[in-house]
N, C-alpha and C positions, 0 to 999 in steps of 0.2 A: 505495498500502500507505499501511495508515496504522499510523504510528506504536503500539508498545503499552506504551511507560514513563504514555501519551497517555489519564489514566482519562476516562471517559464523564461527560458530566456526569449527577447526577439529583437530587430533592426530596423530604427525608423524606416520609413523606404518613403516620407514624405510630410513634412512640414510646412504647414502653408498658416496665414494672414484668415480667418473668417470675419473679425474685428476685430476693433479696438481693446485690445491687451487680452483676448483671445484665436489659437494656435490650435488649428488641424494635427494633430499627430497623429499620423497612419504607421506599421507596425505589422511589420510580416514577423511570423510565431518560426525559430528557427528550429525547431525541434518534434517528433513526428505528434509523442504524446502531447504538446502543447496542442498543435495543429485539433487533432482530433478531439480534444479538452470544450475547444474555442466549434467547434463540428457542425451548432444543431445551434448555441446561446439563441436568445429567446427577447425579443423587444422589450423594457421594462431594465434587463437585472443590469450588473457593475459587476468592474474587475478596475483589480487595484493594479493602479501604473508604477514604476518605482526607477527615479533616480539616478544609481548605484551608486555609494558613497554617502547619498542626500537623504534618502528615506522613497514612504510611499503614499499612492492620494488611493484613492477609488475614486470610477465615474462611472455614472450612465455608457454602456457602448452604444456609439452612436448609426450604427449600419444596422445592415443585417446577415448573415449568410450567403444569403443570394445575391446581394447586392456586389458584393466584396470578399475576395479568399483576407485577404487582412482584416485588424482590428484598427477602428475610428473612434478615436478618444477626441473632443471640443476641452481643452483647454485652459484655466481663464488665469494670469500671472498671479497671483489675490496673497503667496506668500513661497519659504523656504525650497520648496519640492518643486512644485510647480511655475519659480521662481527658475531652477532646474533645467528642467523639464520644459522649457521656453530656449533658452540658449543650447539644447542639445542640433547639431545638425542630423542632414539623412546619413546613415552614414552608421548612426551611437548605438551600443546596442544600449539593452531596455528593459525590464523586469515587469512579467504581465501575469498577478494570479486571479482566476475567476476558472471562468463566469460565477458569476455568486448571484442571491439571493431568486424572489420570488420573479411574473412576471405578469405584462399585462396577458389577459387571457382569450386570444386574439378570435380561438377559437369560441368561446362564446357570444364577442359581439355578432357570428358572421347574422347575415339577415335583418344588422341592426345599420340607422342611422351612427356616422360619427361626427361627431365637432371636439374639436381637437385646440386645442387654448395655451401658448405655451408665451412664456417674457427671458428674452435673454437669452442667457446659456441655457436656463432650467429647455428650453425647446431643443439642445439634444440629445435627454433621453426620449421627448418624440419626436424626432424626426425619424429612426425604426421603424414605429407608428404607425408613420404616412407613407416608410415606403413602402412598408410589406401590407398593408390597404393596397395601393396604386401594384403591386404585384399578386395581386387574388384580388382583382378589381369587382367581381361576379360574382367574389363573397357579402358584399358589404352596401349597404346603402347609398343614401349622401353622404356626402365629405366636407364639412365645412371645416377652414382652418382661419387663425387668428394667431399670427405674429405679431411681435410689439417687445418692444427694450425699449430704452428711455429717450436716447436718440439714435438718428440715421444710422450711422459705425458705432452701434454696437447688437443692430440687426446679423443675426446668422442665419448663413447658408440660403444665404440673398440668391446666390446664384441659379437657386436649384428651383426659386418662383414660379418660373415661366412654364419649368413639366407640374407642376404641383395643381397652376390656376392649370393647363389649357388639360387635364387630364377629365373623361370624364363622369361626370357627374360629379364634380368637383369644385368650390371654388376659394376665392382665397381671400380672406382682407389682411391687409399693414398696420398696420399706429407707428406711432412713436408718441412720447409723452412734450418732447419740448423734437423742430426746426429744428433746420438749419438752411443755408441758400441756395442747396443742390434740392431739399427736399420737393414734393408737390407730392404725396401720400395727403396719409391724413394724422391729421394731430391731436390727439386725446388719450388717457390713460384707456387701459385694455378693455376694461371693465364701461366707458365708454360705448369703447365698439359695439361689444360684446350686447350690450340692450340696444344701436343700433339695428343691431343684423338680427339680433329677437332666435334665437336658434329654438329649433320647436325640439321638446320632451318624447311629443309621440316617440314611440319605437328605435329613440335613439339611446348614447352611450354619450358622456360628455370626459376629456379624460383633459388633466391644465397636470403645467409644471412649468415652475417659475419663483421668485421668494416668496419665501411663508407669506409677508403680507399680501403676494398676490394674489398665491392659491386661497388668503383666507376673504376677502373678500370676489374673486368670480368664483366663489362655493358658495359666497350666502346673494351673487344675483342669480347665479345659475338654482338654487330653490325655489327664489321668488318665481322665475320663468317657468317654475314647474317640474324644475327634474329632483325623483325624487334621492336620495340619497345611496338609494342603492344603483344608482346612473351614474356617480358620479367617482371620476377614480381619479389617481396619484400617485409620485413618486413623496413619500419623507427620502428626508435628507439629513439622519442624526450624524453627528463626529461618530461614525464609523469608525476600527481602530482594527480588529480581527480580523472581520465577516465570516466571525463563521460561531458567536456568538458566545464567545468564550470570555471576551475583558468585560463586559456588560456594558459598554463605556455609549452605547445605540439601546439599549433596554429601557424601554413607558408601561412603565410596570411591569404582568406578563408577557410581553414581549419584544422580543429586537428587533429592530427594523435592519440586520443583516443575512437574516435567517425568514425569520416572515415577512418581510417585506423587500423590498424600501418602498412596494407596488400593493395601497389600500384601497378599496370601496370606501366612502366617505361615508359608509352604514359602518363599515370595520370597522373605521378610525374610531366613531363618535362611542366606540361604546373601551373610550380606555385617551379617550383624549376628552370631553365632558367639553372642552371651548372648543371646539376647534369649526 
């Protein structure tokens, strides 16, 4: 049995800017065991990415196996480890532990309309949901995507907007809190856009991810728009350290976000977070 604390060795094959202070890191796993472990990871799962000699940080996997045999991570520069990862160049070795956690129940969502609401780098774990739905388009109903950020230079995956907007039975809406001289799109909070778009709860599932304060108000508005707690899904990002439910850093009551999550329905969250 392999040691779950030992990372698989990978090589950076691409490093590119996604937004201000956010880079996409693409990793090729070098050994067969690593490739086998990540052969069928699911939307919503995460992995630890390590800069050797510095440390490791958990990130939501930002793609799907069907889209790329290599792993993709959206990394915001916010601390020591993420700064070290930002400083790496193509060809550098990295460590990867995973895949970990549960996933969005895409099979259960079949036949349902999907409403995706993401803010900032919180859109990274939602991108695999969109990719999966587009790659299995006949399995899902209408797809509504709401993308938001504080400013235009903080929107991630903008180069994919055209693919999303042009997909069958799909609509894309984008907003920023504050525009600039180049921005011609919608300006306002994501909840203002959400109120304007007014997604229907009929036969629908809503999935949201972003800053905690954004998730709070998006969920509140979804409920006002008629979505039941069982129809709302999100990901919780606690201070995960081990990823195995051993260290206790991410526990909420009897739950460990790293193993019981990070994906939860709002109905599940209400069982252990009264004020969410």
